[in-house]
C-alpha atoms as a printed R data frame, in Angstrom:
    type eleno elety resid chain resno       x      y      z
1   ATOM     1    CA   UNK     A     1 -38.436 74.854 13.788
2   ATOM     2    CA   UNK     A     2 -42.168 74.648 14.275
3   ATOM     3    CA   UNK     A     3 -42.907 77.399 11.696
4   ATOM     4    CA   UNK     A     4 -44.195 75.581  8.479
5   ATOM     5    CA   UNK     A     5 -42.677 78.387  6.326
6   ATOM     6    CA   UNK     A     6 -39.276 77.854  7.784
7   ATOM     7    CA   UNK     A     7 -39.596 74.133  7.466
8   ATOM     8    CA   UNK     A     8 -40.329 74.531  3.773
9   ATOM     9    CA   UNK     A     9 -37.066 76.454  3.234
10  ATOM    10    CA   UNK     A    10 -35.031 73.959  5.170
11  ATOM    11    CA   UNK     A    11 -32.753 71.530  3.402
12  ATOM    12    CA   UNK     A    12 -30.811 68.894  5.314
13  ATOM    13    CA   UNK     A    13 -28.929 66.205  3.413
14  ATOM    14    CA   UNK     A    14 -27.523 63.318  5.372
15  ATOM    15    CA   UNK     A    15 -25.744 60.811  3.156
16  ATOM    16    CA   UNK     A    16 -24.091 57.937  5.138
17  ATOM    17    CA   UNK     A    17 -23.665 60.363  8.059
18  ATOM    18    CA   UNK     A    18 -25.277 61.206 11.295
19  ATOM    19    CA   UNK     A    19 -26.767 64.314 12.893
20  ATOM    20    CA   UNK     A    20 -27.349 64.230 16.658
21  ATOM    21    CA   UNK     A    21 -29.062 66.979 18.501
22  ATOM    22    CA   UNK     A    22 -29.299 66.397 22.291
23  ATOM    23    CA   UNK     A    23 -30.989 69.085 24.302
24  ATOM    24    CA   UNK     A    24 -29.944 71.563 21.632
25  ATOM    25    CA   UNK     A    25 -31.321 73.409 18.680
26  ATOM    26    CA   UNK     A    26 -30.656 73.535 14.926
27  ATOM    27    CA   UNK     A    27 -32.058 76.401 12.971
28  ATOM    28    CA   UNK     A    28 -31.666 76.436  9.218
29  ATOM    29    CA   UNK     A    29 -33.164 79.489  7.532
30  ATOM    30    CA   UNK     A    30 -32.696 79.617  3.796
31  ATOM    31    CA   UNK     A    31 -29.506 77.664  4.158
32  ATOM    32    CA   UNK     A    32 -28.287 74.152  3.749
33  ATOM    33    CA   UNK     A    33 -26.552 71.498  5.879
34  ATOM    34    CA   UNK     A    34 -24.846 68.611  4.029
35  ATOM    35    CA   UNK     A    35 -23.404 65.743  5.995
36  ATOM    36    CA   UNK     A    36 -21.659 63.196  3.712
37  ATOM    37    CA   UNK     A    37 -20.014 60.327  5.570
38  ATOM    38    CA   UNK     A    38 -19.504 62.541  8.537
39  ATOM    39    CA   UNK     A    39 -21.166 63.463 11.818
40  ATOM    40    CA   UNK     A    40 -22.577 66.484 13.426
41  ATOM    41    CA   UNK     A    41 -23.140 66.406 17.307
42  ATOM    42    CA   UNK     A    42 -24.889 69.250 19.054
43  ATOM    43    CA   UNK     A    43 -25.116 68.639 22.795
44  ATOM    44    CA   UNK     A    44 -26.794 71.375 24.871
45  ATOM    45    CA   UNK     A    45 -25.694 73.709 22.090
46  ATOM    46    CA   UNK     A    46 -27.208 75.583 19.175
47  ATOM    47    CA   UNK     A    47 -26.400 75.692 15.445
48  ATOM    48    CA   UNK     A    48 -27.835 78.618 13.461
49  ATOM    49    CA   UNK     A    49 -27.478 78.645  9.657
50  ATOM    50    CA   UNK     A    50 -28.941 81.765  8.068
51  ATOM    51    CA   UNK     A    51 -28.589 82.047  4.314
52  ATOM    52    CA   UNK     A    52 -25.363 80.008  4.774
53  ATOM    53    CA   UNK     A    53 -24.154 76.497  4.215
54  ATOM    54    CA   UNK     A    54 -22.469 73.905  6.396
55  ATOM    55    CA   UNK     A    55 -20.752 70.958  4.605
56  ATOM    56    CA   UNK     A    56 -19.259 68.122  6.587
57  ATOM    57    CA   UNK     A    57 -17.524 65.560  4.342
58  ATOM    58    CA   UNK     A    58 -15.855 62.676  6.124
59  ATOM    59    CA   UNK     A    59 -15.329 64.937  9.124
60  ATOM    60    CA   UNK     A    60 -17.014 65.705 12.418
61  ATOM    61    CA   UNK     A    61 -18.408 68.841 14.056
62  ATOM    62    CA   UNK     A    62 -18.973 68.707 17.784
63  ATOM    63    CA   UNK     A    63 -20.764 71.534 19.553
64  ATOM    64    CA   UNK     A    64 -20.951 70.875 23.346
65  ATOM    65    CA   UNK     A    65 -22.486 73.584 25.382
66  ATOM    66    CA   UNK     A    66 -21.485 76.042 22.617
67  ATOM    67    CA   UNK     A    67 -22.961 77.745 19.653
68  ATOM    68    CA   UNK     A    68 -22.173 77.856 15.929
69  ATOM    69    CA   UNK     A    69 -23.545 80.713 13.883
70  ATOM    70    CA   UNK     A    70 -23.254 80.789 10.099
71  ATOM    71    CA   UNK     A    71 -24.794 84.049  8.642
72  ATOM    72    CA   UNK     A    72 -24.312 84.467  4.937
73  ATOM    73    CA   UNK     A    73 -21.089 82.398  5.130
74  ATOM    74    CA   UNK     A    74 -19.953 78.899  4.710
75  ATOM    75    CA   UNK     A    75 -18.284 76.308  6.871
76  ATOM    76    CA   UNK     A    76 -16.577 73.302  5.151
77  ATOM    77    CA   UNK     A    77 -15.118 70.417  7.158
78  ATOM    78    CA   UNK     A    78 -13.302 67.952  4.896
79  ATOM    79    CA   UNK     A    79 -11.597 65.020  6.636
80  ATOM    80    CA   UNK     A    80 -11.177 67.311  9.622
81  ATOM    81    CA   UNK     A    81 -12.827 68.122 12.970
82  ATOM    82    CA   UNK     A    82 -14.238 71.223 14.565
83  ATOM    83    CA   UNK     A    83 -14.841 71.180 18.381
84  ATOM    84    CA   UNK     A    84 -16.644 74.082 20.060
85  ATOM    85    CA   UNK     A    85 -16.784 73.162 23.698
86  ATOM    86    CA   UNK     A    86 -18.294 75.820 25.872
87  ATOM    87    CA   UNK     A    87 -17.337 78.326 23.212
88  ATOM    88    CA   UNK     A    88 -18.798 79.919 20.113
89  ATOM    89    CA   UNK     A    89 -17.885 79.871 16.430
90  ATOM    90    CA   UNK     A    90 -19.254 82.775 14.316
91  ATOM    91    CA   UNK     A    91 -18.904 82.938 10.575
92  ATOM    92    CA   UNK     A    92 -20.601 86.137  9.305
93  ATOM    93    CA   UNK     A    93 -20.128 86.769  5.556
94  ATOM    94    CA   UNK     A    94 -16.945 84.675  5.499
95  ATOM    95    CA   UNK     A    95 -15.825 81.175  5.061
96  ATOM    96    CA   UNK     A    96 -13.997 78.626  7.335
97  ATOM    97    CA   UNK     A    97 -12.331 75.634  5.723
98  ATOM    98    CA   UNK     A    98 -11.033 72.770  7.764
99  ATOM    99    CA   UNK     A    99  -9.211 70.360  5.486
100 ATOM   100    CA   UNK     A   100  -7.345 67.384  7.018
101 ATOM   101    CA   UNK     A   101  -6.701 69.126 10.394
102 ATOM   102    CA   UNK     A   102  -8.238 69.246 13.828
103 ATOM   103    CA   UNK     A   103  -9.368 72.646 14.954
104 ATOM   104    CA   UNK     A   104 -10.153 73.260 18.653
């Protein structure tokens, strides 16, 4: 995230929400992360968003010792929860919607 060019292309919207990155890494390259009344926790993990989008609306995304890659895809969490604990979630050219459920 130290590259000024990459920082220019980064858009992170946090509206009444929270983004915690503890010993982890969040890369957003030409993508967008929206957190509206939700929470994104990354603990010793990594979140890569490349030309994709992550929307968290009233939900929660926890990545603990895992990795979430969104490449040309989209992850929507609406009133739900996504936990990746010691695992990995890859969305490549696709879409994952979590609406009112809890996905482990």
